[in-house]
N, C-alpha and C positions, 0 to 999 in steps of 0.2 A: 262913530263906530256902530251905533244902534241900527237895527233892521226893522222893517215894517212888521206890525202885528207880532211882537215878542210874546213869550210865555207870560202868564200872569205874574206881575212883579211882586205881589204880596208874598207868596211862598218863596220866591227866589230871593227877595230881600231878607227874609228870615234866615235862609240858608247862608247867605253871604255874611250877615251879621254874626251868626254862630261861628263861621270860619274865622272871622277876625278875632272873636273872643277866645277861641280855643287855640289858635295857632299864630296869630299875627299881632296881638295886642301889645306884646312886649318885644320890640326889636332893638337891641342895644345900639348905642351910638357906635359907628364904625362897622356895623354889620349890615348886610343886605340879603334879602331873600327874594328868590324868583319863583313866582307862583304860576302854574299853567292851568288853564281851563280848556279841557279837551272835549270832543264829542262830535257827532255827525253834523253836517250842514243843517241849519235850521233849528238846532237844539236850544239856542238862546245864549251862546257863548259871549257874543258881543255885548248883549244886555247885561249879563252877569259881570263881565269885565268892567263895564262902565260903573255899575253899582259898587263893585269892589274897590275900584280906585276912588270913587267919590266918598264912600263911607270911611275908607282909611284916612283920607284927607280930613274929613269931618272929625275924626278921632285924634287928629294932630300927628298922624303918621305920614311922612312924606311918601307919596306913591306916584307911579307913572306907568304908562302902558307901552308895550312893545309887541304888537300883534304879528302873528305868523303871516297873515294875509298880505302884509306889506311886502312880502317876498314872492308874490305872484310874478312870474316872468311877464314882461310887457307883451302886448298883442303883437308888436313887431317881431319879437323873438319867437313867440308861439307860431306865428305865420311862417317864419323861416324854417322852423322845425316840423311844420305840418301837424302841430298838436293843438291848435286852437279849439278844435271841436271837442277836446277833452279838458278844456280849461277848468282847473279846480282839482284835477287828479294829482296824485303825489308827484309825478314826474314833471308837472308844470310849474314847480316852484324852485327857487334858488335856495335849496336846503343848506348848501355850504355857506352861503351868505348869512342865513338865519343863524346857523350854529356859531359863526364868527361873531355876530352881534351879541348873542347870549354870553359867549366867553368874555367878550369885552365888558359887558354889563357886570359880570361877576368879578372880573379881575381889575378893572380900572375904576378906582374910587376917587381919582384926583381931577378928572376932566369930565365935562358934560358930553354925554353920548346922545346922538340923535337916531331915532328909529323911524322907518317908513310906515305909511298907512295905505290901505287899499280903498279906493273910491268906487263905490258901487254905481255912482252917477257917471263917472268917466270910464269905468271899467278898466282902470289902470292904477298901478301903484303910484304913490306920491312920496318922494324922498324927504327925509329929515322933518317929518311931521310931528313926532313925539320927542319930548326932551326928558332925558334922565340926568339929573344934576348930581354932583357929588353927595348932596344931602339926602337923596332918595334912598329910602329904606326898604321899600317893597316895589318890585317891578312885576307887573301882571302881563303875561302873554296868553293869547288864546288862539286856538286853531284846531283843525281836524286831525292833524297827523303827529301831534306831540308824542304819542306813545307807539308810533309805528316802529317796527323792528328791522327794517331793511331799506334799501334804496338811498342810504345816507341819512335817513331819519333816525337811525339808531344812535346817532350822535347827540340827539336833542334831550332825551330823558335824563341822562346823567347831569345835564346843566340846569335842571329844575329841582328846587328843593321840595316842592309839594305839587301834586297834580290832582285836579278834581275833574271827574268825567261827568258831563251833563247828558242824561239819557232822555229819550222821548219816544213815544209810539210812532211806528212808521207812517200811519195814516195822518197823524198830526204833523209830522215832519213834511210830508208831501204837500199838505194844504198851506203850511207856512211858506214853503219854498216857492210854490206857485204865486202866492201873493207878493213875495219878494221880487220875483222876476217881472211880474206885471207892473210893480211900482217903478221899475227902472226901464220901462218901455217895451217889454215883450208883449206880444199878443197872447191870448189864452192858449192857443195851439202851440206857439213857440215855447211858452213857459212849461206847459205840461210835457212836451217832448224833451226839453232839457232836463227836467226833474227825473223823468223816466230813464233817460239814457246816460246821464252824467251824475246828477246829485245822488240819486238813490243807490247806484252801484258804489259810489264813493262812501256813502253812509254805511253800507255793508262792510266795506273794508275797515272803516273806523270802528265799527262795533266789535270786531275781532280783537281790538286792543283794550277793551273795557277793563279787563282783569288786571291790567298793569297800573291802574290809577290807585292813588292813596285813598280817595274818597269817591263815592258815586252819588250824584244827586238826581232825583226825578221830580223836577219842580212843576211838571204839567198838572 
C-alpha cells in the first residue's frame, strides 16, 4: 500500500498513535469500527493506513485494511468507456461495489471478508488481497473520495465511524505525485502532465470535502 517518498513518518506516527489512544484503544468484543483516511492524492493516506493497521496490531487490537483504490475500474473497462485518460477521477471507480463491501464489513461478523488492493506496479486492481476475519475489530479504509457528496459517493460516509482528512500543500503534493509516477515508469514529462491534468484537478475536488471530516491532520 505504501507510496514512494511519503510524508515524514515521525509526525504522522504521532498523529496515528494519538488517534488510537483517543478513539480506538478500547473496542469491545463483538464490536467493529470502520475508520476512513481521506485526502487528496499524494497526501500520505496509504502510509497512514499502513501505520494505523500496524500500530493497532502491535497494541493487540485485530485490524485490517480495505482500501478504496481496490475499486478502480480495470483498464479494460476504462478503455471501453473512453475514460482511461481520467483514471483516478470519481467516475472511474466502482463506488457501488465499494459501498457493498463496507456494508458487508459492518454487517457480517461471522465470515471472513476479502477486499481488493490496487497495484501501482500493474496499474490494475487485485481481487481478494486483504482479509477481514470475524475477529477483526478495526477496519481501515483510505481514499480520495470518502467524503464526496454525489455521484454515488454519498453512500460511503454513513458507513464510516470516523473519518480523518490528511491535508498537504499543493506544491508538496505535486512533487510527491511526480515522484510516484516516475517510480512506476512514467517519464518526467508524462508524470508532470498527468499530475497537471488529472491528479491536481482531483485534489481540488477532494479539498472541497475537507469540512466533512471528523479530524484534520497536517503531517507535512
